[in-house]
N, C-alpha and C positions, 0 to 999 in steps of 0.2 A: 605212376610212373610207382613202379616196384624198387622196394629198398635197395635190394643190389645194383641195379642201375643208379641209385641217386650214390651208393655207396661207391659203385668203381667210380661214377665222374667225380666223387669228392675227392678219394686219390690220384687222379689224373690231374686234377687241377691243384694240388697238393705239389705233384712230384712236376706239371711244368714253370711252378709259379719257383722252383728249387732251381732250376733247371737254368731261369731267365734271372735268377740274382744272381746265381756265383759271373753271369757277365756284365751286368751291373756295372758301373765304374765305381771304385771304390773312394771314400774321402781322405784327401790328401789336409799337413798342415796349409796356412793361410800362407806362412812362408816358409820357400826350399834352403833356407837359411837361420842357422839356429846358432843362441852362445851358450859354450858351455859353462855345465853348472858349478865345475870344476875349479876348470882354469883359465876361464872369463875366453877363450879362443870361438872365433866365429865357423863353423862347421854347415855342411851341410846333410841332411837328413838325410839317414839309407836306411834303408828297409824294417831294422830295430828298431830306430828313431821315429818313425812312419806307425808301427804299428804301437808303439808307448803310445804317442799320441790320439792314436783310437781309442786307447784303454783308457784316457784322462787322462794321462800322467798331464805333470806340465814342463817337468824340469828333465833334462833332456845333457847328456855328455859326449863329448866326442870321441871315435874310438880306442885312442890310443889312453883314454884316462878309464873309460869302461874295462880295456884289458887290464891296467892297470888292478879294478878291480875287482875281478873278476880272479884271477890271479891272489887280492888277499884273502880271499874267502875259502873257508874250512873245503877237502876234499871231499866234494857229490857231482852227480851229475846235475849237469846245468839242463833247465826247460830251454827248451828255441823259442823267437824273440816274441811268437805265434802265440805261448802258453799251449804249445800240443806234442810233444815230447811224448817218449815211448809211454806206451799205454793211457795216454790222456788224451783220447782222440774225443771228436765231439758226437760221437755216437749215431752218425747218418747212416752209415747200414744197418742200422739196427731196429730205425725207424721206417727204412726200403721194406723191412724183412717182415715186419710189423704190419706196415698199409700192405700187401706181398697176400698177407695170410686175413686180412681183415675180407676180402670177397669170400675165399677160399671157406673159410668160418659163417661166414652169413649163408653160404648155400649149405653146412653140415646142419644150421640152426635148422633152416626151414625143413629139407627133410624131416629131421630128427620127429622135431615137433610141431 
């Protein structure tokens, strides 16, 4: 097998695994209700608290308490609950660009060297 074939196969496998991973179900907390860490009321998990649980947090706040906390913070741009606000993306486009140029770079190296 030529190096270009191997590289193309690896790139295709990475893309396929990435696409399959996006369809894989994400983990959810064991209970859909939690006790608020501030007012002790029972509240259902929202997307915000589920993402916090996935990041390893163990203390959650109901929406009214979270809103009070947000209002008490100094004025700044708040990140989204997933941690990917404007300008803080995950870099997937860069990975795909690099994977797209790898076969072309391999062919250029093959031609010139």
